[in-house]
VOBA-1610 file (N, C-alpha, C; in pm, whole numbers, padded with zeros to 5 digits, always signed):
BEGIN
Met+06116+18882+00535Met+05996+18820+00594Met+05880+18918+00586Thr+05769+18873+00535Thr+05652+18960+00522Thr+05584+18979+00656Ala+05496+19079+00663Ala+05430+19112+00789Ala+05346+18996+00841Ile+05282+18922+00749Ile+05193+18815+00794Ile+05271+18702+00861Gln+05400+18689+00828Gln+05480+18583+00886Gln+05557+18629+01010Ala+05548+18758+01045Ala+05632+18812+01150Ala+05590+18766+01289Asn+05465+18720+01306Asn+05416+18681+01438Asn+05365+18537+01435Pro+05456+18440+01447Pro+05413+18300+01442Pro+05334+18257+01565Leu+05339+18338+01671Leu+05269+18307+01795Leu+05170+18418+01829Pro+05074+18392+01917Pro+04976+18496+01952Pro+05042+18625+01997Gln+04978+18737+01961Gln+05036+18866+01997Gln+05040+18887+02148Asp+04952+18818+02221Asp+04953+18825+02367Asp+05004+18692+02424Leu+05120+18651+02377Leu+05176+18521+02413Leu+05184+18500+02563Asp+05219+18603+02638Asp+05235+18588+02783Asp+05104+18549+02851Gln+04989+18586+02792Gln+04859+18553+02850Gln+04799+18426+02791Ala+04850+18384+02674Ala+04788+18273+02602Ala+04813+18140+02672Leu+04708+18059+02683Leu+04714+17925+02742Leu+04717+17827+02625Met+04837+17767+02597Met+04853+17690+02474Met+04908+17550+02501Val+04859+17456+02420Val+04907+17318+02424Val+04937+17273+02282Gly+05020+17171+02270Gly+05054+17120+02139Gly+05125+16987+02149Arg+05187+16949+02038Arg+05260+16823+02032Arg+05393+16845+01962Val+05493+16772+02006Val+05625+16774+01942Val+05673+16631+01926Trp+05765+16612+01834Trp+05834+16484+01821Trp+05970+16499+01888Arg+05996+16412+01985Arg+06124+16415+02055Arg+06212+16301+02007Ala+06339+16334+01983Ala+06436+16230+01948Ala+06458+16140+02069Ala+06537+16035+02054Ala+06559+15937+02161Ala+06573+16005+02296Gln+06491+15964+02393Gln+06482+16037+02518Gln+06481+15950+02642Asn+06499+15818+02627Asn+06503+15734+02746Asn+06608+15625+02729Asp+06616+15535+02824Asp+06723+15436+02826Asp+06723+15345+02705Asn+06606+15316+02649Asn+06603+15228+02533Asn+06610+15304+02401Gly+06632+15434+02410Gly+06656+15514+02290Gly+06536+15531+02200Thr+06417+15533+02256Thr+06295+15543+02177Thr+06255+15688+02156Ala+06239+15728+02030Ala+06186+15860+01997Ala+06034+15852+01996Gly+05968+15966+02002Gly+05823+15964+01995Gly+05760+16098+02022Pro+05626+16106+02008Pro+05556+16232+02027Pro+05537+16264+02175Ala+05531+16393+02204Ala+05509+16439+02341Ala+05403+16549+02341Val+05322+16550+02446Val+05226+16658+02469Val+05298+16769+02543Val+05283+16893+02494Val+05354+17004+02556Val+05259+17118+02591Ala+05298+17192+02694Ala+05232+17317+02731Ala+05331+17431+02709Val+05279+17549+02675Val+05363+17667+02657Val+05343+17758+02776Arg+05451+17784+02849Arg+05445+17867+02969Arg+05554+17972+02966Lys+05513+18097+02968Lys+05607+18209+02971Lys+05714+18194+02862Gly+05669+18153+02745Gly+05759+18142+02632Gly+05843+18016+02628Arg+05820+17923+02721Arg+05894+17797+02726Arg+05802+17679+02691Val+05859+17578+02629Val+05785+17457+02592Val+05814+17350+02697Val+05708+17299+02761Val+05724+17204+02871Val+05655+17072+02836Asp+05727+16961+02846Asp+05675+16828+02817Asp+05592+16780+02936Ile+05459+16760+02915Ile+05370+16713+03022Ile+05313+16575+02991Thr+05381+16499+02904Thr+05328+16371+02858Thr+05309+16271+02971Arg+05390+16275+03072Arg+05374+16176+03179Arg+05248+16200+03261His+05187+16316+03246His+05059+16344+03312His+04942+16310+03219Val+04957+16338+03090Val+04854+16310+02990Val+04923+16268+02860Pro+04912+16140+02821Pro+04987+16091+02705Pro+04937+16140+02570Thr+04811+16190+02564Thr+04758+16241+02437Thr+04687+16374+02461Val+04683+16456+02357Val+04608+16581+02364Val+04459+16553+02378Ser+04412+16449+02312Ser+04272+16411+02324Ser+04234+16388+02470Glu+04316+16315+02545Glu+04287+16293+02686Glu+04295+16422+02765Leu+04393+16504+02735Leu+04409+16631+02807Leu+04283+16716+02797Leu+04225+16725+02677Leu+04108+16811+02657Leu+03982+16757+02723Glu+03987+16631+02769Glu+03875+16573+02842Glu+03880+16602+02991Arg+03995+16642+03041Arg+04016+16653+03185Arg+03945+16775+03243Asp+03880+16756+03358Asp+03818+16869+03428Asp+03923+16965+03483Asp+04045+16912+03510Asp+04154+16995+03561Asp+04249+17037+03449Leu+04193+17051+03328Leu+04271+17085+03210Leu+04360+17208+03233Val+04302+17316+03279Val+04378+17440+03297Val+04488+17423+03400Ala+04458+17356+03510Ala+04557+17335+03614Ala+04676+17254+03563Ile+04649+17152+03482Ile+04758+17071+03426Ile+04845+17155+03333Val+04781+17230+03245Val+04857+17309+03148Val+04939+17416+03217Arg+04884+17474+03322Arg+04956+17582+03391Arg+05060+17533+03491Gly+05035+17416+03553Gly+05121+17383+03664Gly+05182+17245+03670Ala+05143+17151+03583Ala+05198+17016+03591Ala+05349+17018+03566Glu+05422+16943+03647Glu+05567+16938+03631Glu+05603+16868+03500Gly+05710+16914+03439Gly+05755+16854+03315Gly+05891+16906+03275Glu+05948+16843+03174Glu+06081+16881+03128Glu+06073+17002+03035Asp+06159+17099+03060Asp+06168+17218+02975Asp+06240+17181+02846Leu+06172+17200+02733Leu+06230+17164+02603Leu+06285+17283+02526Gly+06276+17403+02584Gly+06336+17517+02519Gly+06238+17629+02488Asp+06288+17729+02418Asp+06213+17850+02385Asp+06113+17823+02273Val+05989+17867+02291Val+05885+17839+02193Val+05911+17911+02061Asn+05968+18032+02066Asn+05999+18104+01943Asn+06103+18028+01861Ala+06201+17969+01929Ala+06303+17891+01859Ala+06240+17767+01796Leu+06144+17705+01865Leu+06080+17585+01813Leu+06002+17614+01686Val+05921+17719+01685Val+05841+17748+01566Val+05929+17797+01451Ala+06040+17865+01483Ala+06132+17908+01378Ala+06203+17787+01317Ala+06242+17691+01402Ala+06310+17571+01352Ala+06218+17488+01264Ala+06086+17494+01289Ala+05992+17417+01209Ala+05997+17457+01063Leu+06030+17582+01036Leu+06035+17630+00898Leu+06163+17588+00827Gln+06260+17536+00902Gln+06385+17491+00841Gln+06377+17348+00790Gly+06274+17275+00834Gly+06253+17140+00784Gly+06358+17039+00827Asp+06414+17054+00946Asp+06517+16963+00995Asp+06452+16844+01063Asp+06438+16732+00993Asp+06374+16613+01051Asp+06458+16549+01160Gly+06586+16587+01168Gly+06673+16530+01270Gly+06685+16613+01395Ala+06606+16720+01405Ala+06613+16806+01523Ala+06571+16729+01648Pro+06631+16759+01764Pro+06595+16686+01886Pro+06450+16707+01929Val+06393+16823+01896Val+06252+16851+01924Val+06192+16913+01799Arg+06084+16853+01747Arg+06025+16898+01621Arg+05875+16915+01638Leu+05823+17028+01592Leu+05682+17061+01609Leu+05593+16971+01523Leu+05481+16923+01582Leu+05381+16844+01512Leu+05247+16918+01513Ala+05149+16864+01440Ala+05013+16915+01453Ala+04969+16897+01598Pro+04890+16991+01654Pro+04860+16987+01798Pro+04749+16891+01839Cys+04693+16814+01746Cys+04588+16717+01779Cys+04641+16577+01753Asp+04573+16477+01810Asp+04618+16340+01785Asp+04501+16245+01756Leu+04429+16199+01859Leu+04325+16099+01839Leu+04193+16158+01790Gln+04180+16290+01790Gln+04054+16353+01753Gln+04019+16327+01606Ala+03890+16308+01579Ala+03842+16310+01441Ala+03866+16449+01383Ile+03890+16456+01253Ile+03914+16586+01189Ile+03799+16611+01092Lys+03711+16702+01131Lys+03590+16735+01055Lys+03601+16875+00997Ala+03523+16904+00896Ala+03528+17036+00833Ala+03389+17076+00785Cys+03363+17205+00791Cys+03237+17262+00742Cys+03263+17334+00610Gly+03177+17313+00514Gly+03193+17378+00386Gly+03082+17478+00360Val+03109+17572+00271Val+03010+17668+00223Val+02947+17745+00339Thr+03030+17798+00427Thr+02979+17876+00540Thr+02992+18025+00518Phe+03049+18066+00404Phe+03059+18207+00368Phe+03001+18226+00228Ala+02943+18344+00204Ala+02876+18370+00076Ala+02970+18360-00042Val+03093+18414-00028Val+03187+18412-00140Val+03222+18269-00177Ser+03250+18187-00076Ser+03286+18048-00106Ser+03166+17972-00163Leu+03044+18011-00121Leu+02924+17950-00177Leu+02919+17972-00328Leu+02937+18096-00371Leu+02934+18125-00514Leu+03041+18047-00590Glu+03161+18038-00531Glu+03269+17969-00599Glu+03244+17819-00608Arg+03179+17761-00508Arg+03147+17618-00517Arg+03044+17592-00627Val+02947+17682-00639Val+02849+17668-00748Val+02920+17678-00883Ile+03016+17770-00892Ile+03093+17786-01016Ile+03172+17659-01047Glu+03237+17603-00945Glu+03312+17478-00966Glu+03221+17369-01021Glu+03102+17360-00961Glu+03007+17257-01003Glu+02963+17279-01147Gln+02925+17403-01179Gln+02877+17434-01314Gln+02988+17420-01418Ala+03113+17451-01378Ala+03226+17444-01471Ala+03275+17302-01492Lys+03226+17208-01410Lys+03268+17068-01420Lys+03419+17053-01409Gly+03479+17137-01322Gly+03623+17126-01298Gly+03709+17198-01399Asp+03651+17275-01491Asp+03727+17344-01595Asp+03745+17491-01556Pro+03868+17534-01516Pro+03888+17672-01472Pro+03863+17775-01582Ala+03875+17736-01708Ala+03857+17830-01818Ala+03713+17881-01828Arg+03617+17806-01775Arg+03476+17846-01780Arg+03435+17931-01661Ala+03523+17945-01562Ala+03484+18004-01434Ala+03444+18151-01447Asn+03518+18230-01524Asn+03489+18373-01530Asn+03350+18400-01586Ala+03313+18334-01694Ala+03181+18355-01754Ala+03070+18313-01659Leu+03088+18201-01593Leu+02987+18153-01498Leu+02976+18246-01378Arg+03089+18301-01333Arg+03088+18392-01218Arg+03005+18517-01251Ala+03027+18572-01369Ala+02952+18691-01409Ala+02803+18662-01419Gln+02768+18546-01473Gln+02627+18509-01488Gln+02559+18493-01352Leu+02625+18426-01260Leu+02566+18404-01128Leu+02553+18534-01050Gln+02656+18618-01058Gln+02650+18745-00986Gln+02538+18834-01040Ala+02517+18829-01170Ala+02410+18909-01228Ala+02273+18856-01186Thr+02265+18725-01161Thr+02137+18663-01127Thr+02102+18676-00979Ile+02200+18645-00892Ile+02168+18640-00748Ile+02246+18740-00666Gly+02337+18817-00729Gly+02416+18912-00653Gly+02531+18843-00581Thr+02604+18921-00502Thr+02720+18866-00432Thr+02705+18872-00281Asn+02607+18946-00231Asn+02595+18962-00086Asn+02486+18870-00031Leu+02527+18748+00001Leu+02436+18652+00062Leu+02459+18639+00211Ser+02555+18717+00264Ser+02596+18699+00403Ser+02485+18735+00502Glu+02387+18815+00460Glu+02281+18854+00553Glu+02166+18754+00556Leu+02171+18655+00467Leu+02066+18554+00466Leu+02086+18457+00583Glu+01981+18430+00657Glu+01986+18330+00762Glu+01959+18194+00700Pro+02056+18101+00706Pro+02032+17970+00647Pro+01907+17905+00703Gly+01820+17861+00614Gly+01697+17799+00656Gly+01585+17896+00685Gly+01614+18029+00684Gly+01513+18131+00712Gly+01420+18154+00594Glu+01320+18239+00615Glu+01219+18262+00512Glu+01279+18321+00385Ala+01367+18420+00401Ala+01426+18483+00283Ala+01512+18383+00205Ala+01585+18298+00278Ala+01668+18198+00212Ala+01581+18097+00137Met+01470+18059+00195Met+01382+17963+00128Met+01315+18024+00005Arg+01285+18155+00011Arg+01230+18222-00108Arg+01332+18223-00221Leu+01459+18252-00185Leu+01564+18252-00286Leu+01581+18111-00344Lys+01574+18011-00258Lys+01586+17872-00304Lys+01477+17842-00407Ala+01353+17882-00378Ala+01243+17855-00470Ala+01263+17928-00603Glu+01311+18055-00595Glu+01333+18133-00716Glu+01442+18071-00803Leu+01551+18029-00740Leu+01661+17968-00814Leu+01618+17835-00877Ser+01536+17762-00806Ser+01487+17634-00860Ser+01404+17658-00985Glu+01321+17763-00982Glu+01238+17795-01098Glu+01324+17832-01218Arg+01439+17894-01193Arg+01528+17936-01302Arg+01625+17826-01344Gly+01618+17712-01278Gly+01709+17604-01310Gly+01850+17626-01260Leu+01865+17710-01157Leu+01998+17745-01106Leu+02025+17685-00969Trp+01934+17601-00920Trp+01957+17545-00787Trp+02077+17452-00789Ser+02149+17446-00677Ser+02271+17368-00667Ser+02278+17300-00531Gln+02347+17187-00525Gln+02369+17121-00397Gln+02447+17210-00302Tyr+02531+17299-00356Tyr+02606+17391-00272Tyr+02516+17500-00215Met+02418+17544-00293Met+02319+17637-00241Met+02240+17572-00127Glu+02212+17443-00142Glu+02135+17372-00040Glu+02203+17381+00097Val+02335+17357+00101Val+02404+17361+00230Val+02447+17503+00268Gly+02450+17593+00168Gly+02490+17730+00198Gly+02380+17813+00259Ile+02257+17797+00210Ile+02147+17878+00264Ile+02032+17792+00315Gly+02042+17660+00302Gly+01941+17571+00357Gly+01961+17549+00507Pro+01876+17471+00570Pro+01882+17454+00715Pro+01998+17369+00764Asp+02051+17281+00678Asp+02154+17186+00722Asp+02292+17227+00672Ala+02388+17230+00764Ala+02525+17263+00728Ala+02593+17145+00660Glu+02692+17176+00576Glu+02778+17071+00522Glu+02889+17042+00624Val+02894+16920+00673Val+03000+16876+00763Val+03056+16746+00707Phe+03185+16743+00679Phe+03245+16624+00620Phe+03373+16588+00695Thr+03420+16468+00673Thr+03546+16423+00732Thr+03660+16472+00645Lys+03741+16561+00701Lys+03853+16618+00625Lys+03966+16518+00611Ser+04009+16459+00721Ser+04115+16358+00716Ser+04110+16273+00842Gln+04200+16180+00853Gln+04192+16081+00960Gln+04267+16128+01086Pro+04230+16075+01203Pro+04307+16105+01324Pro+04455+16071+01302Met+04541+16159+01349Met+04687+16145+01341Met+04744+16182+01204Ser+04660+16220+01107Ser+04711+16243+00971Ser+04747+16388+00943Ala+04704+16482+01026Ala+04730+16623+00998Ala+04878+16655+01014Val+04927+16745+00928Val+05065+16795+00941Val+05062+16927+01016Gly+05177+16965+01071Gly+05184+17084+01152Gly+05253+17201+01086His+05281+17303+01164His+05350+17424+01120His+05486+17389+01061Gly+05513+17441+00941Gly+05642+17420+00876Gly+05647+17300+00785Ala+05548+17209+00795Ala+05549+17088+00713Ala+05496+17117+00573Ala+05516+17021+00483Ala+05463+17032+00348Ala+05319+16981+00345Val+05232+17053+00274Val+05098+17002+00247Val+05096+16943+00107Gly+05003+16850+00085Gly+05005+16775-00040Gly+04883+16799-00128Leu+04908+16800-00260Leu+04803+16807-00362Leu+04800+16675-00437His+04680+16620-00458His+04670+16498-00537His+04734+16522-00673Pro+04817+16429-00722Pro+04890+16453-00848Pro+04802+16475-00970Ser+04675+16434-00964Ser+04588+16453-01081Ser+04519+16588-01082Ser+04539+16671-00978Ser+04472+16800-00970Ser+04553+16910-01038His+04484+16992-01115His+04549+17105-01183His+04479+17238-01155Trp+04382+17237-01064Trp+04311+17361-01024Trp+04283+17346-00875Asn+04358+17417-00795Asn+04351+17396-00650Asn+04392+17522-00575Asn+04365+17524-00446Asn+04399+17641-00366Asn+04398+17606-00217Pro+04462+17690-00135Pro+04452+17671+00010Pro+04318+17724+00061Glu+04278+17678+00178Glu+04160+17734+00244Glu+04198+17767+00388Pro+04222+17896+00416Pro+04261+17937+00551Pro+04140+17940+00644Glu+04150+17870+00756Glu+04034+17857+00844Glu+04074+17856+00991Ile+03979+17893+01074Ile+03990+17870+01218Ile+03937+17729+01246Val+04005+17659+01335Val+03970+17520+01368Val+03941+17513+01518Leu+03822+17464+01552Leu+03786+17449+01693Leu+03834+17315+01747Ala+03879+17316+01872Ala+03913+17193+01944Ala+03796+17161+02036Val+03730+17047+02012Val+03607+17012+02081Val+03626+16876+02149Asn+03587+16865+02276Asn+03603+16737+02344Asn+03481+16647+02322Ser+03480+16529+02385Ser+03375+16432+02359Ser+03239+16476+02409Arg+03235+16576+02498Arg+03109+16628+02551Arg+03057+16745+02468Ala+03117+16764+02350Ala+03081+16872+02258Ala+03110+17009+02317Gln+03207+17016+02409Gln+03251+17143+02466Gln+03368+17197+02384Val+03354+17319+02336Val+03465+17383+02265Val+03564+17434+02369Val+03684+17378+02369Val+03782+17412+02472Val+03894+17500+02420Gly+03902+17519+02289Gly+04008+17603+02234Gly+03999+17609+02083Ala+04104+17666+02022Ala+04104+17683+01877Ala+04246+17694+01826Thr+04260+17673+01697Thr+04388+17686+01629Thr+04362+17727+01484Leu+04464+17720+01399Leu+04450+17755+01258Leu+04463+17630+01172Gly+04404+17635+01053Gly+04413+17520+00964Gly+04410+17558+00818Asn+04465+17470+00736Asn+04460+17483+00590Asn+04386+17361+00536Asp+04261+17382+00495Asp+04177+17277+00437Asp+04202+17277+00287Val+04313+17216+00247Val+04356+17219+00107Val+04242+17175+00016Asn+04219+17250-00092Asn+04102+17231-00175Asn+04142+17202-00320Leu+04090+17095-00377Leu+04112+17060-00517Leu+03986+17094-00595Arg+03987+17210-00658Arg+03865+17263-00719Arg+03821+17181-00840Asp+03917+17130-00917Asp+03879+17056-01037Asp+03818+16921-01001Ile+03874+16852-00903Ile+03823+16720-00868Ile+03684+16729-00804Glu+03669+16817-00705Glu+03537+16832-00644Glu+03436+16888-00744Gly+03483+16977-00833Gly+03392+17037-00930Gly+03336+16937-01029Arg+03412+16832-01059Arg+03363+16729-01151Arg+03244+16656-01092Ser+03250+16631-00961Ser+03140+16562-00894Ser+03156+16576-00744Ala+03046+16608-00676Ala+03052+16617-00530Ala+03081+16480-00468Leu+03057+16374-00542Leu+03086+16240-00492Leu+03236+16214-00486Leu+03316+16304-00543Leu+03461+16294-00535Leu+03518+16377-00420Leu+03431+16420-00328Leu+03477+16504-00217Leu+03587+16435-00138Gly+03573+16305-00112Gly+03676+16235-00036Gly+03811+16241-00104Lys+03813+16222-00236Lys+03938+16229-00312Lys+03991+16372-00312Ala+03903+16469-00317Ala+03944+16608-00322Ala+04000+16657-00190Lys+03954+16602-00079Lys+03987+16657+00052Lys+04087+16574+00132Asp+04084+16443+00119Asp+04162+16357+00208Asp+04272+16287+00131Asn+04391+16350+00130Asn+04509+16294+00066Asn+04628+16309+00159Asn+04736+16245+00127Asn+04856+16256+00209Asn+04897+16403+00225Gly+04898+16451+00349Gly+04942+16587+00376Gly+04843+16695+00340Ser+04718+16660+00312Ser+04624+16762+00264Ser+04559+16842+00377Cys+04593+16813+00502Cys+04534+16883+00616Cys+04645+16935+00706Ala+04653+17067+00722Ala+04752+17128+00811Ala+04681+17197+00926Ile+04731+17176+01049Ile+04672+17235+01170Ile+04785+17284+01259Gly+04767+17404+01320Gly+04869+17450+01415Gly+04882+17602+01419Pro+04991+17654+01480Pro+05097+17576+01543Pro+05058+17508+01675Phe+04973+17575+01757Phe+04930+17521+01886Phe+04778+17537+01898Ile+04719+17463+01991Ile+04581+17489+02031Ile+04584+17592+02143Arg+04514+17702+02123Arg+04500+17799+02232Arg+04370+17769+02306Leu+04382+17747+02437Leu+04266+17710+02518Leu+04187+17833+02560Phe+04057+17815+02577Phe+03971+17924+02622Phe+04000+17956+02768Asp+04002+18085+02798Asp+04017+18134+02935Asp+03956+18272+02942Gly+03989+18350+03043Gly+03930+18483+03057Gly+03972+18581+02949Asp+04083+18555+02880Asp+04134+18647+02778Asp+04102+18604+02636Phe+04053+18482+02619Phe+04032+18427+02485Phe+03914+18331+02490Asp+03811+18358+02408Asp+03691+18274+02411Asp+03625+18271+02274Ile+03505+18215+02268Ile+03437+18201+02140Ile+03404+18336+02078Asp+03383+18438+02160Asp+03355+18571+02105Asp+03479+18630+02038Thr+03597+18594+02087Thr+03721+18637+02020Thr+03722+18583+01878Leu+03683+18460+01862Leu+03682+18398+01729Leu+03573+18457+01641Arg+03458+18488+01699Arg+03350+18546+01620Arg+03391+18680+01558Gly+03482+18750+01621Gly+03527+18879+01569Gly+03661+18874+01499Ala+03715+18754+01477Ala+03851+18741+01423Ala+03857+18772+01273Glu+03974+18817+01233Glu+04007+18833+01091Glu+04119+18734+01060Val+04097+18648+00963Val+04197+18549+00924Val+04262+18595+00793Arg+04393+18613+00797Arg+04466+18659+00679Arg+04545+18544+00618Met+04566+18552+00488Met+04643+18450+00418Met+04733+18512+00314Leu+04851+18457+00299Leu+04945+18500+00197Leu+04999+18377+00125Ile+04993+18380-00008Ile+05055+18277-00091Ile+05176+18339-00161Glu+05291+18274-00149Glu+05413+18322-00213Glu+05468+18212-00304Gly+05480+18243-00431Gly+05535+18146-00526Gly+05686+18156-00533Val+05755+18046-00513Val+05901+18048-00515Val+05956+18043-00656Asp+05877+17990-00750Asp+05929+17975-00887Asp+05896+18093-00977Asp+05792+18171-00940Asp+05752+18281-01029Asp+05735+18414-00957Gly+05761+18419-00826Gly+05747+18545-00752Gly+05604+18588-00731Phe+05510+18501-00762Phe+05367+18534-00748Phe+05332+18556-00601Glu+05247+18656-00574Glu+05196+18679-00439Glu+05045+18704-00445Leu+04976+18648-00349Leu+04832+18667-00339Leu+04794+18672-00192Glu+04724+18779-00154Glu+04678+18793-00017Glu+04526+18782-00014Gly+04474+18732+00096Gly+04331+18723+00115Gly+04295+18737+00262Arg+04168+18766+00288Arg+04121+18782+00425Arg+03983+18721+00440Ser+03960+18663+00555Ser+03826+18616+00592Ser+03787+18685+00721Phe+03666+18739+00725Phe+03615+18804+00845Phe+03509+18713+00906Met+03537+18663+01025Met+03446+18567+01086Met+03308+18626+01113Arg+03298+18758+01121Arg+03165+18819+01141Arg+03074+18795+01021Glu+03131+18755+00907Glu+03052+18732+00786Glu+03013+18586+00769Ile+03047+18502+00865Ile+03009+18362+00854Ile+02857+18349+00863Ser+02800+18259+00785Ser+02653+18250+00779Ser+02595+18165+00892Arg+02678+18082+00953Arg+02632+17997+01064Arg+02725+18019+01182Asp+02669+18037+01300Asp+02750+18058+01419Asp+02837+17935+01446Pro+02962+17953+01492Pro+03048+17838+01522Pro+02984+17735+01614Leu+02909+17780+01715Leu+02848+17683+01806Leu+02734+17606+01740Asp+02666+17668+01642Asp+02566+17595+01565Asp+02632+17485+01483Leu+02750+17515+01427Leu+02822+17414+01350Leu+02866+17298+01440Val+02905+17329+01562Val+02941+17222+01657Val+02821+17134+01685Ser+02706+17197+01710Ser+02586+17118+01745Ser+02537+17036+01626Gln+02560+17084+01504Gln+02521+17005+01387Gln+02618+16888+01364Thr+02739+16901+01421Thr+02838+16795+01406Thr+02823+16687+01512Cys+02798+16728+01636Cys+02801+16636+01750Cys+02680+16655+01839Gly+02616+16546+01879Gly+02500+16553+01967Gly+02444+16414+01983Lys+02314+16404+02009Lys+02252+16273+02023Lys+02256+16195+01892His+02270+16268+01780His+02273+16203+01649His+02411+16149+01614His+02518+16199+01680His+02654+16157+01644His+02748+16191+01759Gln+02829+16093+01800Gln+02922+16114+01910Gln+03066+16096+01863Tyr+03158+16162+01934Tyr+03300+16153+01905Tyr+03373+16127+02037Pro+03392+16001+02074Pro+03449+15967+02205Pro+03588+16024+02229Asp+03664+16051+02123Asp+03798+16107+02137Asp+03802+16257+02108Gly+03683+16318+02094Gly+03677+16458+02058Gly+03698+16478+01909Phe+03692+16604+01865Phe+03713+16632+01723Phe+03766+16773+01703Met+03832+16791+01591Met+03876+16922+01545Met+03782+16963+01433Leu+03732+17086+01436Leu+03630+17129+01341Leu+03673+17254+01266Phe+03702+17237+01136Phe+03728+17351+01048Phe+03597+17427+01026Leu+03601+17559+01039Leu+03479+17639+01032Leu+03445+17692+00893Gly+03530+17667+00795Gly+03503+17717+00661Gly+03577+17846+00633Thr+03577+17886+00507Thr+03651+18004+00465Thr+03571+18084+00363Met+03597+18215+00357Met+03540+18297+00251Met+03643+18322+00141Phe+03762+18260+00156Phe+03869+18285+00060Phe+03859+18187-00057Ser+03832+18240-00176Ser+03832+18161-00299Ser+03908+18241-00404Pro+04037+18211-00424Pro+04121+18295-00510Pro+04081+18287-00657Ile+04068+18403-00720Ile+04034+18407-00862Ile+04137+18487-00942Lys+04241+18537-00875Lys+04346+18614-00945Lys+04419+18524-01043Asp+04432+18570-01169Asp+04501+18492-01271Asp+04648+18474-01235Arg+04697+18353-01261Arg+04839+18326-01234Arg+04915+18285-01359Asp+04870+18182-01426Asp+04946+18127-01539Asp+04899+18180-01674Ala+04771+18216-01682Ala+04717+18264-01809Ala+04596+18350-01782Gln+04571+18447-01871Gln+04455+18533-01855Gln+04328+18450-01859Gly+04245+18471-01756Gly+04121+18397-01746Gly+04136+18258-01685Gly+04259+18222-01650Gly+04284+18088-01596Gly+04269+18079-01446Gly+04257+18193-01378Gly+04242+18192-01234Gly+04368+18148-01163Phe+04352+18112-01037Phe+04466+18073-00954Phe+04474+17922-00938Thr+04596+17870-00938Thr+04622+17735-00892Thr+04762+17731-00834His+04788+17635-00746His+04918+17623-00681His+05027+17581-00778His+05151+17624-00746His+05271+17569-00806His+05347+17494-00697Pro+05421+17390-00730Pro+05504+17324-00630Pro+05600+17424-00565Gly+05611+17415-00435Gly+05700+17504-00361Gly+05633+17627-00306Asp+05506+17652-00343Asp+05434+17767-00287Asp+05442+17764-00134Arg+05449+17883-00078Arg+05450+17898+00067Arg+05320+17966+00108Val+05246+17902+00197Val+05115+17952+00241Val+05122+17988+00388Ser+05087+18112+00420Ser+05086+18159+00559Ser+04945+18201+00596Ile+04895+18146+00707Ile+04759+18174+00756Ile+04773+18232+00896Ser+04709+18346+00920Ser+04739+18419+01043Ser+04617+18490+01100Thr+04610+18494+01232Thr+04520+18583+01305Thr+04588+18617+01437Pro+04578+18741+01486Pro+04658+18784+01601Pro+04644+18697+01725Ser+04526+18644+01752Ser+04506+18569+01876Ser+04561+18427+01869Leu+04593+18378+01748Leu+04640+18240+01733Leu+04779+18230+01671Gly+04829+18336+01612Gly+04961+18333+01550Gly+04953+18304+01402Thr+05051+18230+01351Thr+05060+18204+01207Thr+05096+18058+01180Leu+05024+17998+01087Leu+05052+17864+01039Leu+05113+17876+00900Val+05233+17820+00882Val+05304+17830+00754Val+05331+17690+00702Asn+05302+17668+00574Asn+05329+17540+00509Asn+05375+17562+00366Thr+05452+17470+00314Thr+05486+17471+00171Thr+05398+17368+00100Val+05386+17383-00032Val+05294+17302-00111Val+05371+17214-00208His+05340+17083-00206His+05399+16989-00300His+05293+16884-00336Arg+05327+16792-00423Arg+05235+16684-00456Arg+05229+16583-00342Ser+05112+16524-00325Ser+05094+16428-00216Ser+05183+16305-00230Asp+05218+16270-00354Asp+05302+16153-00374Asp+05451+16187-00373Ala+05482+16316-00348Ala+05623+16358-00344Ala+05669+16394-00204Ile+05576+16399-00108Ile+05614+16429+00029Ile+05621+16298+00108Ala+05671+16307+00231Ala+05686+16186+00313Ala+05551+16119+00335Pro+05543+15988+00318Pro+05415+15918+00340Pro+05377+15920+00488Trp+05248+15912+00513Trp+05198+15905+00651Trp+05205+15761+00698Thr+05283+15736+00802Thr+05301+15599+00852Thr+05274+15586+01002Phe+05265+15697+01075Phe+05252+15692+01221Phe+05107+15721+01258Gly+05027+15614+01271Gly+04887+15628+01303Gly+04857+15594+01448Val+04731+15566+01478Val+04688+15542+01616Val+04755+15418+01674Arg+04763+15311+01596Arg+04826+15189+01645Arg+04973+15213+01678Ala+05043+15287+01592Ala+05183+15318+01618Ala+05199+15407+01741Leu+05105+15501+01758Leu+05112+15590+01874Leu+05106+15510+02004Tyr+05009+15420+02014Tyr+04994+15347+02140Tyr+05109+15248+02163Ala+05161+15190+02057Ala+05277+15104+02073Ala+05398+15185+02122Asn+05413+15305+02068Asn+05523+15392+02106Asn+05511+15438+02252Leu+05390+15480+02291Leu+05370+15524+02430Leu+05396+15410+02527Ala+05353+15289+02491Ala+05377+15173+02579Ala+05526+15144+02590Gln+05597+15152+02480Gln+05740+15125+02482Gln+05814+15226+02568Arg+05763+15348+02573Arg+05827+15453+02653Arg+05776+15456+02796Gly+05687+15364+02832Gly+05638+15356+02969Gly+05542+15466+03007Leu+05467+15515+02909Leu+05377+15629+02932Leu+05230+15587+02937Leu+05202+15458+02930Leu+05064+15410+02941Leu+05048+15327+03068
//
């Protein structure tokens, strides 16, 4: 086991205030299985569903902390055992870890780091062809440099650069959202569609140039209050999005293309938005078929837009989310290390194992397969409410 995978839970687990979701096998007189809302207390997983049937509702409660810390519930076992079992892929386990969100919209911010900005421009200019990427990367770096992190989006210096690039014919829609006044915020996937720790993530079968995107994900309630955070993999199909930005939906929203977890860590006196502003997010890709390894890091201090600014651009008088939302903050990780051929850059192989980690949130681990080869998504909002009603939880 590599170092990045050694700590699946926060390094200060005893202090961490965490909530999540699990799938429980048949648990009542009528033998109905279903999802449960859980709190993590002193290393134990406690089912609190009879107090709050969904995580979305829990994050709306004014007594959120009191419920998570003290509401009575059934002890489901050791949290370390649960996250370890998730990596074994046992669908028949009596308790199985799920993504920690349910009814929330799943939104994502793009081009929030300078490195990813350059790579998006390269994707666009290459029209989805990875073989052209190296030459375009060198040309862009020679023209505009690589350190754009000090530019304030929408500021005077950014607008001067925009004008200069326009004169040279190098302006891009990605530059617009990277250094312009408006952030890119898009719908990553649908409520209930995210997979959790240990599950397979999916790549559209027509994609041949793709990569993971390790990110911090904010948990935001309907009042636009950030109440916690977790980790996410915003799976990216570089060739499809590179062909046309109008294919963003196809590139981002596919079966299993969104991973979130393992748990949502709630804000308290030991963990807050400043913790995230100073976080380092690490990622490791391990190829099972070729022994390939690639590590990357994102430093949140280099983000071009503050996390709270991204929240306000997502939700406000202009747009509401009655069930709350999960917000991916973007990544600076854009892998360019050659894998299959010189100059070909990186792309996933089936079976790749992706680990995303930061000390305050733990580690999210997923394997990579085609979207049409993993289990289809069938349990949506309608199924959730029918299941809760059948179990007498509504």
